[in-house]
C-alpha positions in Angstrom: 0.0 0.0 0.0 1.3 3.5 -0.9 1.6 6.5 1.2 -1.6 8.5 2.0 -2.3 11.3 -0.5 -3.4 14.8 0.2 -5.0 16.6 -2.8 -5.7 20.1 -3.8 -9.1 21.6 -2.7 -10.5 23.8 -5.5 -14.1 25.0 -6.1 -15.5 22.9 -3.2 -13.9 19.5 -4.1 -10.6 17.6 -3.8 -8.7 16.7 -6.9 -5.1 15.9 -8.0 -2.8 18.4 -9.6 -3.5 18.8 -13.3 -0.3 17.0 -14.2 -0.6 14.4 -11.5 2.5 15.8 -9.7 3.2 15.2 -6.0 5.9 15.8 -3.4 6.6 13.9 -0.2 5.5 15.1 3.2 8.7 14.6 5.4 8.5 13.9 9.1 11.3 16.2 10.5 11.9 13.9 13.4 12.9 11.0 11.1 13.7 12.6 7.8 11.4 10.1 6.1 8.3 10.5 3.9 5.0 9.6 5.4 2.5 11.1 2.8 2.3 12.4 -0.7 1.0 16.0 -1.4 -0.5 17.1 -4.7 1.9 19.7 -6.3 -0.1 22.5 -7.9 0.7 23.8 -11.4 0.1 27.3 -12.7 -3.0 25.8 -14.4 -4.3 24.7 -10.9 -3.6 28.1 -9.5 -5.5 29.7 -12.3 -8.5 27.5 -11.7 -8.4 28.3 -7.9 -8.3 32.0 -8.6 -11.2 31.8 -11.0 -13.2 29.7 -8.6 -12.7 32.3 -5.9 -13.6 35.1 -8.3 -16.8 33.4 -9.3 -17.7 32.7 -5.7 -17.2 36.4 -4.9 -18.8 38.0 -7.9 -21.7 35.6 -8.4 -22.0 33.5 -5.3 -23.9 34.1 -2.1 -21.0 34.5 0.3 -20.2 38.2 0.2 -23.9 39.0 0.3 -24.7 36.9 3.3 -25.7 38.4 6.6 -22.6 38.6 8.8 -24.4 36.4 11.3 -24.7 33.7 8.8 -21.0 33.8 8.1 -20.3 33.8 11.8 -22.4 30.6 12.2 -20.2 28.9 9.7 -17.0 30.0 11.4 -18.3 28.7 14.7 -19.2 25.4 13.0 -15.7 25.2 11.7 -14.3 25.9 15.2 -16.3 23.0 16.6 -15.0 20.7 13.9 -11.4 21.6 14.7 -11.7 21.9 18.5 -13.9 19.0 19.2 -14.6 16.5 16.4 -11.1 16.5 14.7 -8.9 17.7 17.6 -6.9 14.5 17.9 -6.4 14.2 14.1 -5.1 17.8 13.8 -2.7 17.3 16.8 -1.2 14.2 15.2 -0.7 16.0 11.9 0.9 19.0 13.5 3.4 16.8 15.3 4.3 14.6 12.4 4.2 17.2 9.6 5.7 20.3 11.4 7.8 18.7 14.1 5.7 20.4 16.8 6.0 18.9 20.2 2.8 17.2 21.5 2.4 20.0 24.0 2.7 22.7 21.4 0.4 20.9 18.9 -2.4 20.6 21.5 -2.1 24.3 22.2 -2.1 25.2 18.5 -5.2 23.2 17.7 -7.1 24.6 20.7 -6.0 28.2 19.9 -7.0 27.7 16.2 -10.6 26.8 17.3 -10.6 29.7 19.8 -9.5 32.1 17.1 -12.4 31.2 14.8 -14.8 31.8 17.7 -13.2 35.2 18.2 -13.5 36.1 14.5 -17.2 34.9 14.5 -18.0 37.2 17.5 -16.3 40.0 15.7 -18.4 39.5 12.6 -21.5 39.6 14.7 -20.8 42.9 16.4 -18.7 44.8 13.8 -20.7 47.8 12.3 -20.5 46.9 8.6 -22.8 49.9 8.0 -23.5 52.9 10.2 -24.5 56.5 9.9 -21.8 59.1 10.5 -23.8 61.2 12.9 -21.2 63.9 13.3 -21.2 64.4 9.5 -24.9 64.1 8.8 -27.1 67.3 9.1 -30.9 66.9 9.0 -32.3 68.6 6.0 -28.9 68.8 4.4 -27.5 65.3 4.1 -27.3 61.9 5.6 -23.9 60.2 5.6 -23.1 56.5 5.9 -19.9 54.6 6.4 -20.1 51.1 4.8 -17.5 48.4 5.0 -17.5 45.9 2.1 -15.3 42.8 1.5 -12.1 43.6 -0.5 -12.7 40.6 -2.8 -10.5 37.7 -3.7 -7.6 37.1 -1.2 -4.5 35.1 -1.8 -3.3 33.9 1.7 0.2 32.6 1.8 1.2 31.0 5.1 4.5 29.6 6.5 5.4 26.2 7.9 6.0 26.9 11.6 2.3 27.0 12.7 0.4 25.3 9.7 -3.1 25.1 11.1 -3.0 28.3 13.3 -1.6 30.5 10.5 -4.2 29.2 8.0 -7.0 30.0 10.5 -5.5 33.4 11.3 -5.8 34.2 7.6 -9.1 32.5 6.9 -11.0 33.7 9.9 -11.0 37.5 9.3 -11.2 37.1 5.5 -14.3 34.9 5.8 -15.8 37.1 8.5 -15.4 40.1 6.1 -17.1 38.2 3.2 -14.0 37.7 1.1 -13.2 34.5 -0.9 -9.7 33.0 -0.5 -7.0 31.0 -2.3 -4.9 29.6 0.6 -1.3 28.5 -0.2 0.3 26.9 2.7 4.0 26.2 2.8 5.0 22.8 1.2 7.2 21.9 4.2 4.0 21.5 6.4 0.7 21.8 4.6 -1.3 18.7 5.7 -3.4 20.5 8.4 -4.5 23.3 6.0 -5.3 20.7 3.2 -7.5 18.8 5.7 -9.5 21.9 6.3 -11.1 21.4 2.9 -12.9 18.4 4.2 -14.3 20.3 7.2 -15.4 23.1 4.9 -17.4 20.6 2.9 -19.0 19.3 6.0 -20.1 22.7 7.3 -21.6 23.6 3.9 -19.4 26.4 2.9 -20.3 27.4 -0.7 -18.0 26.1 -3.4 -15.1 28.4 -4.4 -15.2 30.4 -1.2 -12.0 28.7 0.0 -9.5 27.0 -2.2 -6.3 25.3 -0.9 -3.3 24.4 -2.9 0.3 23.5 -2.2 2.9 24.7 -4.7 6.3 26.3 -5.2 7.4 29.9 -5.2 6.3 30.2 -8.9 2.8 29.4 -7.9 3.0 31.9 -5.0 4.2 34.7 -7.4 1.5 33.7 -9.8 -1.1 34.4 -7.2 0.6 37.6 -6.1 0.6 39.0 -9.6 -2.8 37.7 -10.7 -5.1 40.5 -11.9 -8.2 38.8 -10.4 -6.7 38.7 -6.9 -7.6 41.8 -4.8 -5.5 41.3 -1.7 -2.4 39.4 -0.5 -2.1 38.3 3.1 1.4 37.0 3.6 3.3 35.6 6.6 6.9 34.6 6.0 10.4 36.0 5.7 11.2 39.6 5.0 13.1 38.6 1.9 10.0 37.0 0.4 7.8 39.8 1.7 9.8 42.2 -0.5 9.1 40.0 -3.5 5.4 40.0 -2.6 5.3 43.8 -2.5 7.0 44.0 -5.9 4.6 41.5 -7.5 1.5 43.2 -6.0 2.6 46.7 -7.1 1.5 46.3 -10.7 -2.2 46.0 -9.8 -1.9 47.9 -6.4 -3.2 45.0 -4.4 -4.0 45.5 -0.8 -1.3 44.0 1.4 -0.9 42.6 4.8 2.7 41.4 5.5 3.8 39.7 8.7 7.5 39.2 8.1 10.7 38.5 10.0 11.9 39.5 13.4 15.0 39.7 15.6 13.2 40.5 18.8 15.0 41.9 21.9 14.3 40.4 25.4 15.5 43.0 27.9 16.2 42.0 31.5 16.3 45.0 33.8 18.3 45.2 37.1 15.2 44.6 39.2 13.8 41.7 37.3 12.7 38.5 39.1 15.7 36.6 37.8 14.4 33.1 38.1 11.2 33.9 36.3 13.1 36.1 33.7 15.6 33.4 32.8 12.9 30.8 32.4 11.0 33.3 30.3 14.0 33.9 28.2 14.3 30.2 27.5 10.6 30.0 26.6 11.0 33.1 24.4 13.8 31.6 22.4 13.4 27.8 22.3 9.7 27.4 22.0 9.2 25.4 18.8 13.0 25.2 18.4 13.2 29.0 17.8 11.0 28.8 14.7 8.7 31.7 15.7 8.8 35.1 13.9 8.6 36.9 17.3 11.1 34.7 19.1 13.2 36.5 21.7 16.5 35.8 19.9 18.5 38.6 21.5 18.8 38.5 25.3 19.9 41.9 26.7 21.4 41.7 30.2 22.8 44.3 32.6 26.6 44.0 32.6 26.6 43.8 36.4 24.5 40.6 36.3 25.9 39.2 33.0 28.0 36.3 34.4 25.4 35.4 36.9 22.7 35.1 34.2 25.0 33.0 32.0 25.6 30.5 34.8 21.9 30.2 35.6 20.9 30.1 31.9 23.3 27.2 31.3 21.9 25.3 34.3 18.3 25.7 33.1 19.1 24.8 29.5 20.5 21.5 30.6 17.0 20.6 31.8 15.4 21.2 28.3 14.4 17.8 26.9 15.3 17.7 23.2 13.8 14.7 21.3 10.9 12.9 19.7 8.0 15.4 19.4 5.5 12.5 19.9 6.9 12.0 23.4 4.7 14.0 25.7 7.6 14.9 27.9 9.6 16.4 25.1 10.2 20.2 25.4 11.9 20.9 22.1 11.7 19.0 18.8 13.4 19.2 15.4 13.5 22.1 13.0 11.1 21.6 10.1 13.3 20.5 7.2 16.7 19.6 6.0 17.0 23.0 4.3 16.2 24.8 7.5 18.6 22.4 9.4 21.4 23.4 7.1 20.6 27.1 7.3 20.7 27.1 11.1 24.0 25.2 11.2 25.5 27.7 8.7 24.5 30.6 11.0 26.1 28.8 14.0 29.3 28.5 11.9 29.1 32.1 10.9 28.7 33.2 14.5 32.0 31.5 15.4 33.7 33.0 12.4 32.5 36.5 13.5 34.2 35.9 16.9 31.3 35.1 19.1 31.8 32.3 21.6 29.5 29.3 22.1 28.3 29.0 25.6 26.5 25.8 24.8 25.0 23.8 21.9 25.9 24.4 18.4 25.7 20.8 17.2 23.2 18.5 15.5 22.1 15.4 17.3 23.6 12.2 16.0 20.3 10.6 15.1 17.8 10.7 12.2 15.9 13.9 11.8 16.7 17.6 12.0 17.6 18.1 15.6 19.9 20.9 16.8 20.9 21.5 20.4 19.7 24.6 22.2 22.5 27.0 21.3 23.8 30.2 23.1 26.3 32.7 21.8 28.2 35.1 24.1 30.8 37.7 23.4 28.4 39.0 20.8 28.6 42.5 19.4 25.3 44.1 18.4 26.4 44.6 14.8 27.3 40.9 14.2 25.1 39.1 11.6 24.0 36.6 14.2 22.7 39.6 16.2 21.1 41.3 13.2 19.6 38.6 11.0 16.7 36.2 11.6 18.1 32.7 12.0 14.7 30.9 12.8 16.2 28.2 14.8 17.3 27.5 18.4 20.1 30.1 18.5 20.2 32.8 21.2 22.7 35.7 21.4 23.3 37.2 24.9 24.4 40.9 24.8 25.4 42.9 27.9 24.5 46.6 28.4 25.5 49.3 30.8 22.5 51.7 30.8 18.8 51.4 30.0 19.4 53.9 27.2 22.0 51.6 25.7 19.7 48.6 26.0 16.9 50.5 24.2 19.4 51.6 21.4 20.5 48.0 20.9 16.9 46.7 21.0 15.9 49.2 18.3 19.1 48.7 16.3 18.0 46.1 13.7 15.9 46.4 10.6 13.1 44.5 12.4 10.4 45.6 14.8 8.0 42.7 15.4 8.1 42.1 19.1 10.1 42.7 22.3 9.9 42.1 26.1 10.9 43.8 29.3 11.4 42.0 32.6 11.2 44.1 35.7 9.4 44.2 39.1 8.8 47.9 38.6 5.8 48.2 36.3 6.1 51.9 35.7 9.8 51.5 34.8 9.0 48.6 32.5 6.3 50.6 30.8 8.7 53.5 30.3 11.1 51.2 28.5 8.3 49.5 26.5 7.0 52.9 25.2 10.5 53.5 23.6 10.8 50.1 21.8 9.9 50.2 18.1 8.0 46.9 18.0 4.4 46.0 17.3 4.0 43.9 20.4 5.9 44.4 23.7 5.4 42.0 26.7 6.2 42.9 30.2 7.2 39.9 32.3 5.8 37.6 29.7 6.5 36.3 26.2 4.8 34.8 23.1 1.3 35.3 24.4 -0.9 36.8 21.6 -4.6 37.4 21.5 -6.9 37.5 18.5 -8.6 40.5 20.1 -5.6 42.8 19.9 -3.6 43.9 16.7 -0.4 42.0 15.9 2.2 43.1 13.3 5.5 44.8 13.0 7.4 48.0 12.6 10.0 48.6 10.0 10.9 45.5 7.9 8.8 43.2 10.1 5.8 43.9 7.9 2.9 46.1 6.9 -0.5 46.3 8.5 -1.9 44.4 11.4 -3.7 41.1 12.0 -6.3 40.4 14.7 -8.9 42.5 16.3 -10.9 45.1 14.4 -7.7 46.2 12.7 -7.3 42.7 11.3 -10.9 42.6 10.1 -10.6 46.0 8.5 -7.6 44.8 6.5 -10.1 42.6 4.5 -12.6 45.4 4.0 -12.9 48.5 1.8 -14.4 51.6 3.4 -17.2 53.3 1.4 -18.7 56.7 2.2 -22.4 57.1 1.0 -23.7 60.6 0.9 -27.5 61.1 0.7 -28.7 64.6 -0.2 -31.7 66.0 1.8 -31.6 69.6 0.4 -33.9 68.7 -2.4 -34.2 72.0 -4.2 -31.5 72.6 -6.9 -31.1 76.3 -5.9 -30.1 75.2 -2.3 -27.2 73.1 -3.4 -23.8 74.8 -2.7 -22.6 74.2 -6.3 -25.7 75.7 -8.0 -24.1 78.8 -9.4 -20.5 77.6 -9.5 -20.5 76.0 -12.9 -23.9 76.5 -14.3 -25.3 80.0 -14.0 -29.0 80.3 -13.1 -29.6 82.4 -16.2 -28.5 79.5 -18.4 -30.6 76.9 -16.7 -33.8 78.4 -15.2 -35.1 76.5 -12.2 -38.3 74.6 -12.9 -41.7 75.8 -11.4 -41.9 72.8 -9.1 -38.5 73.6 -7.5 -39.3 77.3 -7.1 -42.6 76.4 -5.4 -40.8 74.1 -3.0 
């Protein structure tokens, strides 16, 4: 018997790629194939876009009452969070290398996110009167929000299900139709969503899901029938997305790379802060865009922090993600494995010193030890560039002003954190950090109710909350005249003089 096959989901049904092509799904904990994935061609991408366009232009979805769309989002949430919970957890572990603990959390949070987006759809004012603009007897003014149209949603491999839901939820709540392209390294959870969408009765063409290469992604980005791109991935690819979307001035939401600073102040709770720093960096083997990959420590506590950090890292259990006691699993693919090891070699070439880690495990799969660099200068590439693996750089500072300067001294601005027992002091530092999310005495915790996104080269726009919903909407102002009489209009004698166009008897009488 062959490997299980996952097919493309286009216009409400599953089907193979037009040329029958497939690629293997690789388990990163073994390096072995365990499934086959349909590999979309440009012809398949074209069909997906046209299906989404028909569903938007002629289908019922964008015209539905928001409550009806919310009902379907809630039905999808129940499918994920209840009926198929175990299946999705198993897929996330095997396909993305997520630990069992992380996978359970991701599936639960995916279902919760859909419930949040459904509630947002129910309460958002899609049309309202602008009372401060309207003047009785002069005009009524209305603000109306309408779906932007066809969305190409391109998601990464680190959180396959959660990222797909974070794109689909607000897009569907807004009334858009979607072509979802998950990353080929981990796409099984998104592909399985098609089955659930069939079960809840989503109209055909509203969501289309295909796995393909960068050429397929660029095809979607440049397609004239696509109205918006919602992309999560590296800053390098984000720039290409911007270039491709420019020709047709597509709406863009880009959530890109990060090199987030995690700042420990002198008065931090050190035990909590060091544990928090480990969580900030090594959660999902450092494969998080907002990972706290730069740890900034007061010089007076530097050696003390290094000793305690090393002690705690020895307790991190690296191994099989299926084992419920595992804390950290593999990186997602051989390519990412090589990239991370290359950065570790680069750090040593730059003169940084390995405190611990830096090696691959001598076993099948893509396992890299939790790695810490010290003697790091802020301008080093390992302190400036996103590695996306379990590599932490520890940088000392002498003053808070210097810490803020170092924190802000990269091209990125996605996230940051401050650890202090003085809330006002921590808030003062947080206000000066150029980052879209700043945690105080915490890390990684996001909520779908608050905006998420980056400053500088960490992206454009925001996801989550009303800001995230509005990213899938166009704002329309409707002006309704109440003056009635032509002679009362402010433009009456501006272009057409009354002598040239006499006012009718009926208007004079009124």
